[in-house]
PAVEX-880239 format. One record per residue (C-alpha): x, y, z; residue in three letters. Coordinates in steps of 0.02 Angstrom, whole numbers, padded with zeros to 5 digits, always signed. Example, Ala and Ser with C-alpha at 12.3 -4.5 7.8 and 13.67 -1.06 7.14 Angstrom:
% PAVEX-880239
+00615-00225+00390ALA +00684-00053+00357SER 
% end
This chain:
% PAVEX-880239
+00010-01200+01087MET -00077-01107+00945ALA -00071-01177+00768THR -00007-01075+00620GLU -00185-01059+00555ALA -00245-00992+00723GLN -00103-00865+00732ILE -00135-00812+00551ALA -00319-00784+00586THR -00297-00677+00742GLU -00359-00506+00688ALA -00236-00362+00699ARG -00267-00174+00705PRO -00231-00067+00552VAL -00105+00030+00656GLY +00011-00121+00659GLN +00034-00108+00470SER +00040+00082+00454ARG +00204+00131+00372THR +00282+00299+00325PHE +00424+00340+00206LEU +00500+00509+00162THR +00635+00545+00036ASP +00706+00697-00052LEU +00681+00713-00241VAL +00848+00746-00328PHE +00879+00790-00512PRO +00923+00609-00563PRO +00749+00558-00500ASP +00663+00679-00620THR +00616+00697-00802ASN +00641+00845-00922HIS +00497+00936-00832HIS +00596+00928-00669TYR +00462+00817-00591THR +00488+00643-00521ILE +00473+00498-00643PHE +00306+00408-00626GLY +00397+00242-00623GLY +00500+00301-00475LYS +00340+00344-00381VAL +00270+00173-00426MET +00426+00087-00357ALA +00409+00184-00193TYR +00225+00135-00184VAL +00262-00050-00214ASP +00401-00049-00084LYS +00299+00034+00054ILE +00148-00077+00017ALA +00262-00228+00037CYS +00324-00166+00206ILE +00147-00128+00268ALA +00086-00300+00215ALA +00233-00389+00296MET +00204-00292+00457ARG +00024-00352+00456HIS +00052-00537+00421CYS +00235-00559+00475ARG +00270-00662+00320LYS +00354-00633+00152PRO +00237-00557+00022VAL +00225-00528-00165VAL +00126-00400-00263THR -00025-00479-00350ALA -00100-00321-00424SER -00092-00134-00425SER -00253-00047-00467ASP -00330+00124-00449SER -00157+00202-00463PHE -00198+00385-00485ASP -00069+00521-00514PHE -00147+00683-00454LEU -00005+00810-00458ALA +00182+00815-00494PRO +00322+00813-00366ILE +00462+00933-00410LYS +00650+00925-00390THR +00696+00980-00213GLY +00530+00931-00136GLU +00507+00785-00017ALA +00400+00636-00065ILE +00299+00572+00083ASN +00212+00403+00076LEU +00091+00322+00197GLU +00028+00144+00180ALA -00082+00026+00278TYR -00180-00135+00257VAL -00364-00094+00230THR -00437-00269+00211TRP -00389-00452+00200THR -00459-00606+00115HIS -00386-00778+00150ASN -00208-00755+00081THR -00221-00579+00011SER -00210-00404+00085MET -00269-00242+00007GLU -00147-00101+00046VAL -00191+00083+00024PHE -00046+00200-00015VAL -00058+00390-00009LYS +00081+00497-00085VAL +00109+00681-00044GLU +00236+00810-00098SER +00308+00929+00030GLU +00393+01094-00005ASN +00522+01088+00133LEU +00549+01277+00128LEU +00366+01326+00149THR +00293+01171+00231GLY +00157+01160+00096GLU +00096+00981+00066LYS -00007+00916-00080ARG -00086+00748-00116MET +00004+00687-00273THR -00047+00504-00294ALA -00146+00363-00217ARG -00154+00178-00253ALA -00224+00012-00197TYR -00113-00141-00210LEU -00152-00322-00174THR -00015-00418-00085MET -00009-00607-00060ILE +00073-00686+00093ALA +00188-00833+00061LEU +00238-00982+00169ASP +00412-01061+00180GLU +00383-01153+00014GLN +00331-00993-00076GLY +00147-01042-00080LYS +00004-00925-00030PRO -00037-00937+00156THR -00173-00872+00271LEU -00165-00693+00336VAL -00245-00614+00489PRO -00401-00509+00473ALA -00381-00322+00497VAL -00470-00214+00626ILE -00503-00035+00569PRO -00480+00092+00709GLU -00517+00264+00638THR -00662+00330+00534GLU -00551+00337+00378GLU -00496+00157+00407GLU -00676+00099+00432ARG -00728+00183+00270LEU -00582+00103+00176GLN -00625-00066+00253HIS -00811-00054+00208GLU -00774-00009+00026LYS -00638-00142+00008ALA -00760-00284-00027LYS -00825-00188-00178HIS -00647-00156-00241ARG -00609-00342-00214TYR -00760-00390-00319ALA -00706-00272-00458LEU -00530-00347-00458ARG -00602-00523-00469LYS -00716-00469-00612GLN -00572-00384-00705ARG -00463-00539-00684LYS -00603-00653-00747ALA -00626-00544-00900GLU -00442-00558-00945LEU 
% end
């Protein structure tokens, strides 16, 4: 019988955490420019990152940080918002999740990258304390690149936190 620590440390492929979400942008979701509220996009990003992280570790998670949140283009009323998230890297109890946001004009099929973000999620045990997470195995070239650069992003987060 495997222990919880052994199960937690069994590496899992990125594909296990990959998550997609699509929604339609309605007028109540938008500001006076008829583009989606940034806070609404941030809520979508946090939610999908949570789902991706839970799929990876199969435990409850909380958001520890959101960094490199870049808004690149607006999403307009009537367009679809498409999100994709996956775990790029893990470290003991934390997981880095990459989230990509696109807009889609449903009448023309045109898609545009509109935002991207990295979030750090922490896995919790039954007592609400941080617990070990499995390592992640990158499968595609994009995933390998994300995985390789994650250690540098991790170091920058640690440095930023120390400076605060």
